[in-house]
ZADO-589768 format. One record per residue (C-alpha): x negated, y negated, z; residue in three letters; residue number from 1. Coordinates in steps of 0.5 Angstrom, whole numbers. Example, Ala and Ser with C-alpha at 12.3 -4.5 7.8 and 13.67 -1.06 7.14 Angstrom:
# ZADO-589768
SITE       x       y       z   res     n
SITE     -25       9      16   ALA     1
SITE     -27       2      14   SER     2
# end
This chain:
# ZADO-589768
SITE       x       y       z   res     n
SITE       6     -18     207   MET     1
SITE       9     -13     203   PHE     2
SITE      15     -12     208   ALA     3
SITE      16     -19     209   ILE     4
SITE      17     -21     202   VAL     5
SITE      21     -15     201   ALA     6
SITE      26     -17     207   ALA     7
SITE      26     -24     205   LEU     8
SITE      27     -23     198   VAL     9
SITE      32     -18     199   TRP    10
SITE      36     -22     204   GLY    11
SITE      36     -28     199   VAL    12
SITE      39     -23     194   ASP    13
SITE      44     -20     198   GLN    14
SITE      47     -27     201   ILE    15
SITE      47     -30     194   SER    16
SITE      51     -24     192   LYS    17
SITE      56     -25     198   VAL    18
SITE      57     -33     196   LEU    19
SITE      58     -31     188   ALA    20
SITE      63     -26     190   VAL    21
SITE      66     -31     195   ALA    22
SITE      66     -37     190   TYR    23
SITE      65     -35     183   LEU    24
SITE      69     -29     182   GLU    25
SITE      75     -31     177   GLY    26
SITE      73     -37     176   SER    27
SITE      70     -41     169   ASP    28
SITE      62     -41     169   SER    29
SITE      59     -47     172   ILE    30
SITE      54     -51     169   THR    31
SITE      47     -52     173   VAL    32
SITE      43     -54     167   VAL    33
SITE      46     -56     161   PRO    34
SITE      44     -51     155   GLY    35
SITE      39     -47     160   VAL    36
SITE      43     -44     166   LEU    37
SITE      50     -43     168   TRP    38
SITE      53     -39     174   LEU    39
SITE      57     -34     171   SER    40
SITE      60     -28     175   PHE    41
SITE      60     -21     172   LEU    42
SITE      60     -14     175   ARG    43
SITE      55     -10     172   ASN    44
SITE      56      -2     172   PRO    45
SITE      50      -1     168   GLY    46
SITE      42      -3     168   ALA    47
SITE      39      -9     164   ALA    48
SITE      44     -12     159   PHE    49
SITE      49      -8     161   GLY    50
SITE      46      -2     158   THR    51
SITE      47       5     161   GLY    52
SITE      54       4     164   ALA    53
SITE      56      11     164   GLN    54
SITE      49      13     167   PHE    55
SITE      50       9     174   THR    56
SITE      49      15     178   ILE    57
SITE      42      16     174   VAL    58
SITE      40       9     175   ILE    59
SITE      42       9     182   SER    60
SITE      38      16     183   MET    61
SITE      32      12     179   ILE    62
SITE      32       7     184   ALA    63
SITE      32      11     190   ILE    64
SITE      26      15     187   ILE    65
SITE      23       8     186   ALA    66
SITE      24       6     193   THR    67
SITE      21      12     196   VAL    68
SITE      15      12     192   ALA    69
SITE      14       4     193   LEU    70
SITE      14       6     201   LEU    71
SITE       9      12     200   PHE    72
SITE       4       8     196   MET    73
SITE       5       2     200   ALA    74
SITE       1       5     206   ARG    75
SITE      -5       5     201   ARG    76
SITE      -4      -3     200   LEU    77
SITE     -10      -7     202   ARG    78
SITE     -10     -13     197   ASP    79
SITE      -5     -19     199   ARG    80
SITE      -3     -20     191   TRP    81
SITE      -1     -12     190   TRP    82
SITE       3     -13     197   ALA    83
SITE       7     -19     195   VAL    84
SITE       8     -15     188   ALA    85
SITE      10      -9     191   PHE    86
SITE      15     -13     196   GLY    87
SITE      18     -16     190   PHE    88
SITE      19     -10     187   PHE    89
SITE      22      -6     193   LEU    90
SITE      27     -12     194   ALA    91
SITE      29     -12     187   GLY    92
SITE      30      -4     187   ALA    93
SITE      34      -5     194   LEU    94
SITE      38     -11     192   GLY    95
SITE      41      -7     186   ASN    96
SITE      41      -1     190   LEU    97
SITE      45      -4     195   THR    98
SITE      50      -6     190   ASP    99
SITE      51       1     187   ARG   100
SITE      52       4     194   ILE   101
SITE      56      -1     197   PHE   102
SITE      60      -4     192   ARG   103
SITE      67      -1     188   ALA   104
SITE      68       3     185   PRO   105
SITE      64       7     190   GLY   106
SITE      57      10     193   ALA   107
SITE      52      11     187   LEU   108
SITE      57       8     182   HIS   109
SITE      58       1     185   GLY   110
SITE      57      -5     180   HIS   111
SITE      52     -10     181   VAL   112
SITE      54     -17     182   VAL   113
SITE      50     -21     177   ASP   114
SITE      51     -29     177   PHE   115
SITE      46     -33     173   LEU   116
SITE      46     -34     166   LYS   117
SITE      40     -36     163   LEU   118
SITE      40     -39     156   PHE   119
SITE      46     -36     154   ASP   120
SITE      42     -29     153   TRP   121
SITE      44     -25     159   PHE   122
SITE      47     -25     166   VAL   123
SITE      42     -23     172   PHE   124
SITE      41     -24     179   ASN   125
SITE      35     -25     184   ILE   126
SITE      34     -18     185   ALA   127
SITE      33     -17     177   ASP   128
SITE      29     -24     178   LEU   129
SITE      25     -20     183   SER   130
SITE      23     -14     179   LEU   131
SITE      21     -19     173   ASN   132
SITE      16     -23     178   ILE   133
SITE      14     -16     180   ALA   134
SITE      12     -13     173   ALA   135
SITE       8     -19     171   VAL   136
SITE       4     -19     178   MET   137
SITE       3     -12     177   ILE   138
SITE       1     -13     170   VAL   139
SITE      -4     -19     172   ILE   140
SITE      -7     -15     177   ARG   141
SITE      -8      -9     173   ALA   142
SITE     -11     -13     168   PHE   143
SITE     -16     -16     173   GLN   144
SITE     -18      -9     175   GLY   145
SITE     -16     -10     182   ILE   146
SITE     -14      -3     186   GLY   147
SITE      -9      -3     191   LEU   148
SITE     -14      -3     196   ASP   149
SITE     -17     -10     194   GLY   150
SITE     -23      -7     190   THR   151
SITE     -25      -8     183   ARG   152
SITE     -24      -1     179   GLU   153
SITE     -32      -2     176   GLN   154
SITE     -34      -2     183   ALA   155
SITE     -31       5     184   LYS   156
SITE     -34       9     178   ARG   157
SITE     -41      11     179   PRO   158
SITE     -46       8     174   ALA   159
SITE     -48      11     168   THR   160
SITE     -55      12     166   ASP   161
SITE     -55       6     161   THR   162
SITE     -52       2     166   GLU   163
SITE     -58       3     171   GLU   164
SITE     -63       1     166   GLY   165
SITE     -65       8     163   GLU   166
SITE     -65       9     156   VAL   167
# end
């Protein structure tokens, strides 16, 4: 499940960016839903909201470390929802890392293609959306107390004396 979600979402992200470059670069924004969603091309050298543009290589290195960590942790996944969440996380990290490696101005300095503009707030892409979906899923699963292996956290810890009925 982890690999399927990661591959599918990464593929959608990359195809959408190729289409954005081909059809949106150099053109005016296109209204999709008035007052809500526009297609608006932007090359982002930084992280969220364009912050950290001068640290593109650092952002790239963090993405590489996150990718390796996700692949290492994925071996422990036994819960479907964690697998889906990690798949979205990996797709998002790899989607933007792919841009940083292969797009101008050069390897590990590349600018990320953003093209979805929501509520006139910010411009993002499918990889960014994927990272946000992953974050929400991870928070929910963590609050549910479900571990990567699918067991509840309470079931993992030993019972205390008061839980066993002793006073």
